[in-house]
DRENDO-1510 file (C-alpha; in Angstrom, 1 decimal, always signed):
<recs>
REC; n; res; u; v; w
REC; 1; MET; -16.7; -9.8; -8.6 .
REC; 2; ALA; -14.3; -12.0; -10.7 .
REC; 3; LYS; -13.5; -15.3; -9.2 .
REC; 4; PRO; -9.9; -15.4; -7.9 .
REC; 5; ILE; -7.4; -17.6; -9.7 .
REC; 6; ARG; -6.8; -20.8; -7.8 .
REC; 7; VAL; -3.2; -22.0; -7.5 .
REC; 8; LEU; -2.4; -25.5; -6.2 .
REC; 9; VAL; +1.1; -25.8; -4.7 .
REC; 10; VAL; +2.5; -29.3; -4.4 .
REC; 11; ASP; +5.7; -29.3; -2.3 .
REC; 12; ASP; +7.0; -31.3; +0.6 .
REC; 13; ASP; +8.9; -28.3; +2.0 .
REC; 14; ALA; +6.7; -26.5; +4.5 .
REC; 15; GLU; +8.7; -23.3; +4.2 .
REC; 16; VAL; +8.2; -23.2; +0.4 .
REC; 17; ARG; +4.5; -23.9; +0.9 .
REC; 18; GLN; +4.2; -21.1; +3.4 .
REC; 19; LEU; +6.2; -18.7; +1.2 .
REC; 20; LEU; +4.0; -19.3; -1.8 .
REC; 21; LEU; +0.8; -19.2; +0.3 .
REC; 22; ASP; +1.7; -15.8; +1.7 .
REC; 23; TYR; +3.2; -14.3; -1.5 .
REC; 24; LEU; +0.7; -15.4; -4.1 .
REC; 25; GLY; -2.2; -14.9; -1.6 .
REC; 26; GLY; -1.0; -11.4; -1.1 .
REC; 27; HIS; -1.3; -10.8; -4.8 .
REC; 28; GLY; -5.0; -11.9; -4.9 .
REC; 29; TYR; -4.6; -15.6; -5.8 .
REC; 30; GLN; -6.5; -18.3; -3.9 .
REC; 31; VAL; -3.7; -20.7; -2.8 .
REC; 32; ASP; -4.1; -24.3; -1.7 .
REC; 33; VAL; -1.0; -26.3; -0.5 .
REC; 34; VAL; -0.4; -30.0; -0.4 .
REC; 35; ALA; +2.7; -32.0; +0.5 .
REC; 36; ASP; +2.5; -35.2; -1.7 .
REC; 37; SER; +0.8; -37.1; -4.4 .
REC; 38; VAL; -1.9; -38.5; -2.2 .
REC; 39; GLN; -3.0; -35.0; -1.1 .
REC; 40; LEU; -2.7; -33.8; -4.7 .
REC; 41; ARG; -5.1; -36.4; -6.0 .
REC; 42; ALA; -7.6; -35.7; -3.2 .
REC; 43; GLU; -7.4; -32.0; -4.0 .
REC; 44; LEU; -8.1; -32.6; -7.7 .
REC; 45; GLU; -11.2; -34.6; -6.7 .
REC; 46; ARG; -12.4; -31.8; -4.6 .
REC; 47; GLN; -11.8; -29.0; -7.0 .
REC; 48; LEU; -9.6; -28.4; -10.1 .
REC; 49; PRO; -7.1; -25.5; -9.8 .
REC; 50; ASP; -6.3; -23.0; -12.5 .
REC; 51; VAL; -2.6; -23.7; -12.3 .
REC; 52; VAL; -0.4; -26.3; -10.5 .
REC; 53; LEU; +3.1; -25.5; -9.0 .
REC; 54; LEU; +4.7; -28.9; -8.7 .
REC; 55; ASP; +7.9; -29.8; -6.9 .
REC; 56; VAL; +10.0; -32.5; -8.7 .
REC; 57; GLY; +11.5; -34.1; -5.6 .
REC; 58; LEU; +8.3; -35.3; -3.7 .
REC; 59; PRO; +8.3; -38.3; -1.4 .
REC; 60; GLY; +6.7; -41.4; -2.9 .
REC; 61; GLU; +5.3; -40.6; -6.4 .
REC; 62; ASP; +7.7; -37.9; -7.7 .
REC; 63; GLY; +6.8; -34.7; -9.6 .
REC; 64; LEU; +7.7; -36.0; -13.0 .
REC; 65; SER; +5.3; -38.9; -12.7 .
REC; 66; LEU; +2.6; -36.5; -11.4 .
REC; 67; ALA; +3.2; -34.1; -14.3 .
REC; 68; ARG; +2.6; -36.9; -16.7 .
REC; 69; PHE; -0.5; -37.9; -14.9 .
REC; 70; LEU; -1.8; -34.3; -14.9 .
REC; 71; ARG; -1.1; -33.9; -18.6 .
REC; 72; GLU; -2.9; -37.2; -19.4 .
REC; 73; HIS; -6.0; -36.5; -17.3 .
REC; 74; HIS; -6.5; -32.8; -16.9 .
REC; 75; ASP; -6.1; -29.7; -19.1 .
REC; 76; LEU; -4.2; -27.7; -16.6 .
REC; 77; PRO; -1.0; -25.6; -16.8 .
REC; 78; VAL; +1.8; -27.0; -14.7 .
REC; 79; ILE; +4.9; -25.2; -13.6 .
REC; 80; MET; +7.6; -27.5; -12.2 .
REC; 81; ILE; +9.9; -26.4; -9.4 .
REC; 82; SER; +13.1; -28.2; -8.6 .
REC; 83; GLY; +16.2; -27.9; -6.5 .
REC; 84; ALA; +18.0; -29.5; -9.5 .
REC; 85; GLY; +18.5; -26.8; -12.1 .
REC; 86; SER; +20.5; -28.7; -14.8 .
REC; 87; ALA; +19.5; -28.5; -18.4 .
REC; 88; LEU; +18.7; -32.3; -18.4 .
REC; 89; ASP; +16.3; -31.9; -15.5 .
REC; 90; ARG; +14.5; -29.1; -17.2 .
REC; 91; ILE; +14.3; -31.0; -20.5 .
REC; 92; ILE; +12.8; -34.0; -18.7 .
REC; 93; GLY; +10.3; -31.8; -17.0 .
REC; 94; LEU; +9.1; -30.2; -20.2 .
REC; 95; GLU; +9.1; -33.5; -22.0 .
REC; 96; VAL; +6.6; -35.1; -19.6 .
REC; 97; GLY; +4.2; -32.2; -20.1 .
REC; 98; ALA; +5.1; -29.3; -17.9 .
REC; 99; ASP; +4.5; -25.8; -19.3 .
REC; 100; ASP; +7.4; -24.2; -17.5 .
REC; 101; TYR; +10.3; -25.0; -15.2 .
REC; 102; LEU; +11.8; -23.0; -12.4 .
REC; 103; ALA; +14.9; -24.0; -10.3 .
REC; 104; LYS; +15.2; -23.4; -6.6 .
REC; 105; PRO; +16.0; -21.1; -5.0 .
REC; 106; PHE; +13.8; -18.8; -6.9 .
REC; 107; ASP; +12.6; -15.2; -6.7 .
REC; 108; PRO; +8.9; -15.1; -5.9 .
REC; 109; ARG; +8.5; -12.2; -8.3 .
REC; 110; GLU; +9.8; -14.4; -11.1 .
REC; 111; LEU; +7.5; -17.2; -10.2 .
REC; 112; LEU; +4.5; -14.8; -10.2 .
REC; 113; ALA; +5.5; -13.5; -13.6 .
REC; 114; ARG; +5.7; -17.1; -14.9 .
REC; 115; VAL; +2.3; -18.0; -13.4 .
REC; 116; LYS; +0.8; -15.0; -15.2 .
REC; 117; THR; +2.4; -15.9; -18.5 .
REC; 118; VAL; +1.3; -19.6; -18.4 .
REC; 119; LEU; -2.2; -18.6; -17.4 .
REC; 120; ARG; -2.4; -16.1; -20.2 .
REC; 121; ARG; -1.3; -18.8; -22.8 .
REC; 122; TYR; -3.8; -21.2; -21.3 .
REC; 123; ARG; -6.8; -19.0; -21.1 .
REC; 124; ARG; -9.5; -20.4; -23.4 .
REC; 125; ALA; -12.2; -18.5; -25.1 .
REC; 126; PRO; -15.7; -19.6; -24.0 .
REC; 127; PRO; -17.5; -21.9; -26.5 .
REC; 128; ALA; -18.9; -19.7; -29.3 .
REC; 129; ALA; -22.6; -19.7; -29.8 .
REC; 130; ALA; -22.2; -18.9; -33.5 .
REC; 131; ALA; -21.9; -21.5; -36.2 .
REC; 132; GLU; -18.7; -23.5; -36.6 .
REC; 133; ASP; -17.7; -21.8; -39.8 .
REC; 134; THR; -17.7; -18.4; -38.2 .
REC; 135; ARG; -14.8; -19.2; -35.9 .
REC; 136; ARG; -11.3; -18.5; -36.9 .
REC; 137; THR; -9.7; -21.8; -38.0 .
REC; 138; LEU; -6.4; -22.7; -39.7 .
REC; 139; GLN; -5.8; -25.8; -41.8 .
REC; 140; LEU; -2.8; -28.0; -40.9 .
REC; 141; GLY; -2.6; -30.7; -43.5 .
REC; 142; ASN; -5.7; -32.9; -42.9 .
REC; 143; CYS; -6.2; -31.3; -39.4 .
REC; 144; ARG; -7.9; -28.1; -38.4 .
REC; 145; LEU; -6.8; -25.7; -35.7 .
REC; 146; ASP; -9.6; -23.7; -34.0 .
REC; 147; LEU; -7.9; -20.5; -32.7 .
REC; 148; GLU; -10.7; -19.4; -30.5 .
REC; 149; ARG; -11.3; -22.7; -28.7 .
REC; 150; ARG; -7.6; -23.6; -28.8 .
REC; 151; GLN; -8.4; -27.0; -30.1 .
REC; 152; LEU; -7.1; -29.3; -32.9 .
REC; 153; PHE; -9.3; -31.6; -34.9 .
REC; 154; ASP; -8.5; -34.4; -37.2 .
REC; 155; GLY; -10.0; -34.9; -40.7 .
REC; 156; ALA; -13.0; -36.8; -39.1 .
REC; 157; GLY; -13.7; -34.0; -36.7 .
REC; 158; SER; -12.3; -35.7; -33.6 .
REC; 159; GLU; -10.3; -33.6; -31.1 .
REC; 160; ILE; -6.6; -34.2; -30.9 .
REC; 161; PRO; -5.4; -33.3; -27.3 .
REC; 162; LEU; -2.9; -30.4; -27.2 .
REC; 163; THR; -0.9; -28.9; -24.4 .
REC; 164; ALA; -0.8; -25.1; -24.2 .
REC; 165; MET; +2.7; -25.0; -25.6 .
REC; 166; GLU; +1.8; -27.3; -28.5 .
REC; 167; PHE; -1.1; -25.0; -29.4 .
REC; 168; ASP; +1.1; -21.9; -29.2 .
REC; 169; LEU; +3.7; -23.6; -31.5 .
REC; 170; LEU; +1.0; -24.6; -34.0 .
REC; 171; GLN; -0.5; -21.1; -34.0 .
REC; 172; ALA; +3.0; -19.6; -34.6 .
REC; 173; PHE; +3.6; -21.9; -37.5 .
REC; 174; ALA; +0.1; -21.6; -39.0 .
REC; 175; GLN; +0.2; -17.8; -39.0 .
REC; 176; ARG; +3.6; -17.8; -40.7 .
REC; 177; PRO; +3.3; -20.4; -43.5 .
REC; 178; ASN; +6.3; -21.2; -45.7 .
REC; 179; ARG; +8.6; -19.1; -43.5 .
REC; 180; PRO; +11.7; -20.5; -41.9 .
REC; 181; LEU; +11.6; -20.1; -38.1 .
REC; 182; SER; +14.6; -20.6; -35.9 .
REC; 183; ARG; +14.4; -22.1; -32.4 .
REC; 184; ASP; +15.1; -18.6; -31.0 .
REC; 185; GLN; +12.1; -17.2; -32.9 .
REC; 186; LEU; +9.8; -20.0; -31.8 .
REC; 187; LEU; +10.7; -19.6; -28.2 .
REC; 188; ASN; +10.3; -15.8; -28.4 .
REC; 189; LEU; +6.9; -16.3; -30.0 .
REC; 190; THR; +5.6; -18.8; -27.6 .
REC; 191; GLN; +7.5; -18.3; -24.3 .
REC; 192; HIS; +9.1; -14.8; -24.7 .
REC; 193; ARG; +12.6; -16.1; -24.1 .
REC; 194; ASP; +15.7; -17.0; -26.1 .
REC; 195; TRP; +17.0; -20.5; -27.0 .
REC; 196; ASN; +20.3; -21.9; -25.8 .
REC; 197; PRO; +22.2; -24.8; -27.4 .
REC; 198; PHE; +21.3; -27.2; -24.6 .
REC; 199; ASP; +17.6; -26.4; -24.8 .
REC; 200; ARG; +15.7; -29.2; -26.5 .
REC; 201; SER; +12.2; -28.2; -25.5 .
REC; 202; ILE; +11.2; -26.9; -29.0 .
REC; 203; ASP; +12.6; -30.1; -30.7 .
REC; 204; ILE; +10.8; -32.3; -28.2 .
REC; 205; ARG; +7.4; -30.6; -28.7 .
REC; 206; ILE; +7.8; -30.5; -32.5 .
REC; 207; ALA; +8.4; -34.3; -32.5 .
REC; 208; ARG; +5.2; -34.7; -30.4 .
REC; 209; LEU; +3.3; -32.5; -32.8 .
REC; 210; ARG; +4.5; -34.4; -35.8 .
REC; 211; ARG; +3.1; -37.6; -34.3 .
REC; 212; LYS; -0.2; -35.9; -34.1 .
REC; 213; LEU; -0.2; -34.2; -37.5 .
REC; 214; GLU; +1.9; -36.1; -39.9 .
REC; 215; PRO; +0.8; -39.2; -41.8 .
REC; 216; ASP; +4.4; -40.4; -41.5 .
REC; 217; PRO; +6.2; -38.6; -38.6 .
REC; 218; ASN; +9.5; -39.9; -39.8 .
REC; 219; LYS; +9.1; -38.1; -43.1 .
REC; 220; PRO; +7.4; -34.9; -42.0 .
REC; 221; GLN; +5.8; -32.8; -44.7 .
REC; 222; ILE; +3.8; -30.3; -42.7 .
REC; 223; ILE; +6.4; -29.1; -40.1 .
REC; 224; ARG; +9.7; -29.5; -42.0 .
REC; 225; THR; +13.2; -29.4; -40.6 .
REC; 226; LEU; +15.6; -26.9; -42.2 .
REC; 227; ARG; +19.1; -27.9; -41.3 .
REC; 228; GLY; +21.1; -25.1; -39.8 .
REC; 229; VAL; +18.0; -22.9; -39.7 .
REC; 230; GLY; +15.1; -24.4; -37.8 .
REC; 231; TYR; +11.7; -25.4; -38.9 .
REC; 232; MET; +9.0; -24.3; -41.5 .
REC; 233; PHE; +5.3; -25.0; -41.7 .
REC; 234; VAL; +4.2; -26.0; -45.2 .
REC; 235; PRO; +0.4; -25.9; -45.7 .
REC; 236; GLY; -1.2; -28.9; -47.4 .
REC; 237; ASP; -2.7; -28.7; -50.8 .
</recs>
């Protein structure tokens, strides 16, 4: 029997914790709930979850700080949940490393759909037993993107850490070289939703990718900006 997917809920609202425990548990997920950063860190030491649902407004260390900690120390999908649903709050949440953002009050069915989407994007293929050159790889300037292992390597073979969204963006670019891609297209390809003029999540992540890929991020040659259009991936020679 397949091991149930483990969801860790971090929220100081007991009603929200109980709602998610009951609803997600009723859909076959193993749900653990904690109320603050101390309990979160203890739970991570005990067992890593498959996905974290993280409230922004926690007492003590807040959700934004914890999202940054999770991104720096663990390769886990993070969905932020917040009572503040402004565009700025959402942008900050995505900028610190969250994979998705949902405002309260939310429909549990929408949350479940987002959990499934994030997990699907994050699912990694097991390490291949075959030789390295038999795996599907794409060249990005001096870097190499391994599509099966969802990993990026520099010219010396060292891994460059990627979030799930960063990998999805790179894959979308690499599979469409020399093609202008709008922000709408990129969001549809990676998150299956449309862009709005206040949404800077694509721009933020592309800026982060340029710092990882480009010899000079201020003069990008691999992921180029097309004014009034969007972006375009230009393979290296």
